[in-house]
Structures are given as structure tokens and as C-alpha cells.
C-alpha positions as CSV (number, residue, x, y, z in Angstrom):
1,M,132.1,-184.6,-61.5
2,S,132.4,-187.5,-59.1
3,L,134.8,-189.9,-59.5
4,F,131.8,-192.9,-59.6
5,A,130.6,-190.6,-62.7
6,F,133.8,-190.3,-63.9
7,K,134.6,-193.7,-63.7
8,G,131.2,-194.8,-66.2
9,L,132.6,-191.7,-68.5
10,I,135.7,-193.9,-68.9
11,A,133.7,-197.5,-69.5
12,V,132.1,-195.6,-72.2
13,I,135.2,-194.3,-74.3
14,I,136.9,-197.7,-73.3
15,A,134.1,-199.1,-75.1
16,L,134.2,-197.2,-78.1
17,V,138.2,-197.2,-78.3
18,T,137.7,-200.7,-78.5
19,V,135.4,-201.5,-81.1
20,I,136.9,-198.6,-83.3
21,T,140.4,-200.3,-83.1
22,G,139.1,-203.8,-83.4
23,L,137.1,-203.0,-86.9
24,A,140.2,-200.8,-87.8
25,S,142.0,-203.5,-87.5
26,L,139.9,-206.3,-89.3
27,R,140.1,-203.7,-92.3
28,F,143.5,-203.3,-92.1
29,I,143.7,-207.6,-92.8
30,H,141.5,-207.9,-95.6
31,R,143.2,-205.1,-97.6
32,Y,146.8,-205.8,-96.8
33,Q,146.6,-210.3,-96.9
34,H,150.6,-210.3,-97.1
35,L,151.2,-208.4,-93.8
36,L,149.0,-211.0,-91.7
37,S,151.8,-213.0,-90.8
38,L,153.8,-210.6,-89.9
39,G,150.5,-209.0,-87.8
40,D,150.9,-212.0,-85.6
41,A,154.2,-212.2,-85.1
42,F,153.6,-208.7,-83.5
43,A,150.5,-209.2,-81.4
44,D,152.8,-212.2,-80.2
45,G,155.3,-209.6,-78.9
46,I,152.5,-207.7,-77.3
47,F,151.8,-210.7,-75.6
48,L,155.3,-211.2,-74.0
49,G,155.8,-207.6,-73.5
50,A,152.4,-207.2,-71.4
51,A,153.4,-210.3,-69.3
52,A,157.0,-208.2,-68.6
53,F,156.8,-204.9,-68.2
54,H,152.9,-204.7,-66.8
55,L,151.1,-207.5,-65.4
56,F,153.7,-209.1,-63.7
57,P,155.1,-206.1,-61.9
58,D,151.4,-204.9,-61.3
59,A,150.8,-208.2,-59.5
60,I,153.6,-207.5,-56.9
61,E,152.9,-203.8,-56.2
62,S,149.4,-204.8,-55.3
63,F,150.4,-207.4,-52.7
64,P,150.6,-206.5,-49.4
65,A,153.0,-204.5,-47.9
66,G,153.6,-207.1,-44.7
67,F,155.2,-209.3,-47.7
68,S,158.2,-209.1,-47.7
69,T,160.0,-208.7,-51.5
70,L,161.0,-212.8,-51.6
71,T,157.6,-213.8,-51.4
72,S,155.7,-211.5,-53.4
73,Y,158.4,-212.5,-56.2
74,L,157.9,-216.3,-55.4
75,L,154.0,-215.7,-54.9
76,A,153.7,-214.3,-58.4
77,I,155.8,-216.4,-59.9
78,L,154.1,-219.3,-58.8
79,L,151.0,-217.9,-60.0
80,V,152.7,-216.9,-63.5
81,I,153.7,-220.9,-64.0
82,S,150.4,-221.7,-63.0
83,G,148.8,-220.1,-65.4
84,F,151.2,-220.9,-68.0
85,F,150.8,-224.5,-67.2
86,L,147.0,-224.7,-67.3
87,L,146.5,-223.0,-70.4
88,F,149.0,-225.8,-71.6
89,V,147.3,-228.9,-70.5
90,L,144.2,-227.2,-71.5
91,E,144.7,-226.6,-75.1
92,R,146.8,-229.6,-75.5
93,T,143.8,-231.4,-73.8
94,I,141.3,-230.0,-76.3
95,I,143.5,-230.6,-79.2
96,H,144.0,-234.1,-78.5
97,Q,139.9,-234.8,-78.0
98,E,139.1,-232.5,-81.2
99,K,141.9,-234.8,-83.0
100,E,140.2,-237.9,-81.4
101,R,136.1,-237.0,-82.3
102,H,136.9,-235.1,-85.8
103,E,138.4,-235.9,-89.0
104,L,138.9,-232.5,-90.3
105,T,141.7,-231.5,-87.4
106,N,142.7,-228.5,-88.5
107,E,139.7,-226.5,-88.2
108,H,138.3,-227.8,-85.0
109,T,141.8,-227.1,-83.8
110,C,142.0,-223.6,-84.9
111,K,138.2,-223.0,-83.0
112,A,139.8,-224.5,-79.8
113,S,142.7,-221.9,-79.9
114,A,140.1,-218.7,-81.3
115,W,137.8,-219.6,-78.4
116,M,140.6,-219.8,-75.4
117,L,142.1,-216.4,-76.8
118,I,138.9,-214.9,-76.3
119,G,138.7,-216.4,-73.2
120,I,142.4,-215.2,-72.0
121,L,141.9,-211.8,-73.0
122,S,138.4,-211.0,-71.3
123,V,139.8,-212.3,-68.6
124,H,142.6,-209.7,-68.5
125,A,140.5,-206.9,-69.8
126,F,138.3,-207.3,-66.9
127,I,141.0,-207.2,-64.6
128,A,142.3,-204.1,-65.8
129,G,138.5,-202.7,-65.4
130,A,138.6,-204.2,-62.5
131,A,141.6,-202.4,-61.4
132,L,140.8,-198.9,-62.1
133,G,137.0,-199.4,-61.0
134,I,138.6,-200.6,-57.7
135,S,140.7,-196.9,-57.2
136,D,139.8,-194.3,-55.0
137,T,141.5,-191.4,-56.1
138,L,141.5,-189.5,-59.0
139,R,145.0,-189.3,-60.1
140,T,145.3,-193.4,-60.4
141,V,142.1,-193.8,-61.8
142,S,143.8,-191.1,-64.8
143,I,146.9,-193.1,-65.4
144,L,145.4,-196.5,-65.2
145,L,142.9,-195.0,-67.9
146,I,146.4,-194.0,-69.6
147,A,147.9,-197.5,-69.4
148,I,144.2,-199.0,-70.3
149,L,143.8,-196.8,-73.6
150,A,147.6,-197.1,-74.8
151,H,146.5,-201.5,-74.0
152,K,143.2,-201.3,-75.9
153,G,144.4,-200.4,-79.2
154,F,147.6,-203.6,-79.3
155,E,144.7,-205.6,-77.4
156,S,142.2,-205.3,-79.9
157,F,144.5,-206.2,-83.0
158,A,145.7,-208.8,-81.0
159,L,142.6,-210.2,-80.8
160,M,141.5,-209.8,-84.3
161,M,144.5,-211.2,-85.6
162,G,143.6,-213.7,-83.7
163,L,140.3,-214.9,-84.7
164,H,140.9,-214.1,-88.3
165,R,143.3,-216.4,-88.6
166,N,141.6,-219.2,-86.3
167,L,137.9,-218.4,-87.4
168,K,137.9,-216.8,-91.2
169,Q,134.3,-215.7,-91.0
170,D,133.7,-211.9,-90.4
171,V,130.2,-211.9,-89.5
172,Q,131.4,-214.2,-85.8
173,V,134.5,-212.2,-85.6
174,K,132.2,-209.2,-85.2
175,N,129.8,-210.7,-83.4
176,I,132.8,-211.7,-80.7
177,L,134.5,-208.2,-81.3
178,W,131.2,-206.4,-79.7
179,A,130.8,-208.6,-76.7
180,F,134.1,-208.3,-76.1
181,T,133.9,-204.6,-75.9
182,F,131.9,-204.5,-72.7
183,V,134.3,-206.9,-70.8
184,T,136.4,-203.9,-69.7
185,P,133.4,-201.6,-68.8
186,L,131.9,-204.3,-66.9
187,G,135.3,-204.6,-64.6
188,I,135.0,-201.2,-64.0
189,I,131.3,-200.9,-63.6
190,L,131.3,-203.9,-61.2
191,A,134.5,-202.6,-59.3
192,A,133.0,-199.3,-58.6
193,F,130.2,-200.3,-56.9
194,I,132.3,-202.4,-55.1
195,E,134.7,-200.1,-54.0
196,S,132.0,-198.0,-53.2
197,F,130.6,-199.8,-50.6
198,L,132.8,-202.6,-49.4
199,H,136.3,-200.5,-49.0
200,T,138.3,-203.7,-48.5
201,Q,141.9,-204.1,-48.9
202,A,141.2,-207.9,-50.4
203,A,141.0,-206.2,-53.8
204,D,144.2,-205.0,-54.2
205,I,145.5,-209.0,-52.9
206,I,142.6,-210.5,-55.5
207,T,143.8,-207.8,-58.5
208,G,147.6,-209.0,-57.8
209,L,146.9,-212.8,-58.0
210,F,144.6,-212.4,-61.3
211,S,147.3,-210.3,-62.9
212,A,150.2,-212.8,-62.1
213,F,148.0,-215.0,-63.1
214,A,147.3,-213.8,-66.5
215,A,151.0,-213.0,-67.3
216,G,151.4,-216.6,-67.1
217,S,148.9,-217.0,-69.9
218,F,150.1,-214.4,-72.0
219,L,153.4,-215.9,-71.9
220,Y,152.2,-218.9,-73.2
221,I,150.0,-217.4,-75.9
222,G,153.2,-215.6,-77.0
223,T,155.6,-218.9,-77.2
224,L,154.2,-222.3,-77.5
225,H,150.5,-221.2,-78.4
226,G,151.3,-218.5,-81.1
227,G,154.9,-218.3,-81.9
228,H,155.9,-221.9,-82.1
229,N,153.1,-222.7,-85.0
230,H,154.2,-219.0,-86.6
231,F,157.4,-219.5,-86.7
232,H,157.2,-223.0,-88.0
233,A,154.8,-222.3,-90.9
234,P,156.1,-224.2,-93.9
235,R,154.7,-222.5,-96.5
236,D,154.8,-218.8,-94.9
237,P,156.3,-216.3,-98.0
238,T,157.7,-213.6,-95.4
239,K,161.1,-214.0,-93.6
240,R,161.7,-215.8,-90.5
241,Y,164.0,-213.0,-89.4
242,E,160.9,-210.2,-90.4
243,K,158.7,-212.3,-88.0
244,I,161.4,-212.5,-85.4
245,I,162.0,-208.2,-85.5
246,A,158.2,-207.7,-86.0
247,T,158.0,-209.8,-82.5
248,L,160.6,-207.7,-81.0
249,L,158.9,-204.7,-82.2
250,G,155.9,-205.6,-80.5
251,I,158.1,-206.7,-77.4
252,A,159.2,-202.7,-77.5
253,A,156.1,-200.9,-78.2
254,M,154.7,-202.7,-74.8
255,G,158.1,-201.7,-73.1
256,I,157.5,-197.9,-74.2
257,V,153.7,-197.9,-73.2
258,A,155.4,-199.3,-69.4
259,I,157.6,-196.1,-69.1
260,W,155.0,-193.8,-70.5
261,A,152.2,-194.9,-68.4
């Protein structure tokens, strides 16, 4: 089997894993409503761990060897801050506009947050697929496959938690899941075609730039966007320390994935 065909098979496998874990997570939400808040906290930890242990280091490694260590870190940090600040401004702007236009502020704010979450996760999923698709050795492709599959279960779980919390419509959530399923395979296929015909070093640089930017967005999702509302929910029966432990477990899970993959 050629490397290009192997990448195509990987795209199919990743799509199946995404939809299966997503539907399983949705079933979990319905059967165990009392664990929803802990699931939210665990998902926050996943976002924070993915940013710290995966996206940021990947960005550093993707920059050209001609860059000094200081230059690579400064550029990555600048992009992380840019991603964080952009989402902060966007979310605050969207929420402010929705509050001005609608009296039902909570409902519309939740919908805006849900679509922002979808956009951020889709960018990350596409970048991960593109990184695999543009790889030119079987060893690198295999390593990235392990990393992506390890991420996918957590990623789908986090997406379903966020959508269920903000949209609360099963049909819409499932439709979004089906669309999200094909984001990473699309990144693999497009990048594989680019790798086959262009062979450009710029691809690594572009991947590094997007990875650092995505790291900033994940830090925002895990702190101000998700964690802030989540730890200060006034009527949540779950004790705060249990949520903190759940968040730490999410971070630890991504750390284990980083060591293993």
C-alpha cells in the first residue's frame, strides 16, 4: 500500500472514531445528568493540557531550524497571546451584541458560545489532519496517527459536552457532530495532495503558526470561556474541589498522551 493510500485509510478510521466517541459521549450525558458538571470540568482540563503539552511544543518544533531558540519561543508565545486575545475580544463582542438585540440573553449567549467552540475545535482538528497529511514518511504518519486517535476521544467528548450544555437540542448536536467528523479527514486529504505535488518547506511553518494560535484559543476555552462560568455556577450541586480534581485529571490525561505518543 502506498503512503498516499495509507493516509486515505487513516482518514476513514479517524472519521469513524470521531462519530463513535461523539455519539457515546451524548449517550453518557443523557444517562448521567448529575455528572455533566464534572464532565465540563474534565473537558476544560483537556483543552488546557492539549495547549500546554501538544500544540505549543508542536509549534516550536515546526519552526525552521534557522530560527534561534529564543526567536522560536517568542514567536510562539506571541501567537498564543494573539489567539487568546482574539477569542476574548470576539466572545465579549458577540455577547455584548446579543444582549443588545435580545432580551433572552442567556439563550443567545449560549448559542454564540457553542458556535465559537465548534469553530475553534474545527480549526484544531483541521490542523491536526493537515500535519498528518503533509508528512512524507511512514514513521511520522504512524506517530501522528496515534496522537490524533488519542486526542479524538477526548476532543469529541469535550465537543459534545459543550454543545449539550449550550444548545440542548439533540438533533442539532448530532448534525454538528456529523459535520465535525469530516474536518480532520479533509485536512489529511488536502495536505496529502499538497505534499504529493508541491513538497514545500512552507507547510511546516504554516502548521507551526496555526498550532501556536490554536494553543492560545484552547487556553481561553479552558479558563475564561469554560472554567470561569463553570467554577462559579451558583446552583451547581457538585462541590468546587471535585471540579478542580476533574480539571486536573483532564490535564493529566493529555500529559500522559504526550508522553505515550
